[in-house]
N, C-alpha and C positions, 0 to 999 in steps of 0.2 A: 517267362524265362528271364532270369537275372542277367544283367550285363556283367558277366564274369567269364572271362576267356582263359583257356589254358593251352599251352603247347608243351613240347618236350622240355623246354628250359625255363619258362616263365608262367606266371599267373597275372592277369590284368583284372582289376576290380574297379567298378564305378559305384560309389557309395555316397549316401547323404546321411547327415547326422544332425541331431537336434541339441541345441544349447538351452537347457531349461534351468533358470535361476529362480530360486524361491527363498525368501527369508535369509539372504546372505549365503546360501548354499547352492551348489551346482549338482545336477544329477549325472552320475557316471555309471557305467556298467562294466562288468568283467566276468568272464567264465569262472566258475568256482575253482577250477584247477589251474588258474593262471594268476599272475601277479600284476598284469598290465591292465590299465583302465582305458576306456574309450567313451566318447559321447554316444548315447543311444542312437540307433538308426539302422540302416541296412542297405542292401544292394537295390539299385533301381532296376525295374523290369522294363523290357522293351515296350515302348508306347505309354509308359507311366511317367507322370510329371514328378519332379523332385518333391513338391508338397504332398502329392498323393502317396508317394513312397513313405514319407515320414508319418503321415496319418495312419497308413496301414501298419507300419512297423510298431508304432507306439500302441495301437489297438491290439495287435497280435501278441506282443510280448508282455505288456503290463495292463492291458485292458483300459488304456487311457484314451480319452478324447482330447485332441489338441487343436490349437490354432498355430499356423505356421507364419512366422514373421519374416524379417529381413535376412537376406544372405549376409553373413559376417565374414567368413573365411573360405578360401579355396586352398586345399593342400595337395601336394604331390608327395606321396609317402612310399617308402621302400621298406619291406619287412619280410621275414620268412613266412611262407605258407606251406606248412608241412616240410617237404624236402626240396621245395623250389622257392626262389625269390618271388615276391609279389610287388607289382607296380600298381599303386592305387591312386585314383583321383577321388577326393572326398570334398563335398560342399557342405558347409556348416551353416545352419539356419537357427535363428532364435525361435523357440517354441514355448507355448504356455499350455500347461495341463489344466483342463477344465473340470475334471471330476474331483469332487471333494473327498471321495473315499480312497484315492491313491495316497499312500503314506507320504508325509511331508518331512520326515526326519528318519535318521537311522539307515538300516539296511533291510531290503526285502528281496524275495526271490521271484524269478520268472523263468519261462521256458524259451528256448531258441531252437529253430530248425534250419540247418544249413547243409547243403550237399548231401541230403539223405540221412543226416545225423540229427538226433535230438540231444540237447544238453541244457544244463541249468545255468542261468546267469544270476549274478548278484547285482542289485542296483543299490548304489550308495549315494546318499546326500552328503557332499563333502563341502566343508567350509571354504569359502573363497579366500 
């Protein structure tokens, strides 16, 4: 069960994200129907470590095996979640993708499952 709480007025989200830098580019994700980018990652489940969450999310979404490095940032973020405001705490870790078959440039697609919905994600290698 994800650490994601909702009440009548708010959503609270505990998320971790991976900062993956390769050849002067950083990997970012976005839903196909959205213009906003985010670092890849996902919600931490009860009893799951931050590193285990990142390993699971990268494997589920793009089939990548990763190593998780140092914690770089902690962010408190406020944004709309449907018709409610969301208060999110996100921890950002350095990650390295180990599989050579994962694209190293351009854009590629992946699947996401959140709150009973499936949707497509675009992954973009963006020049730093």
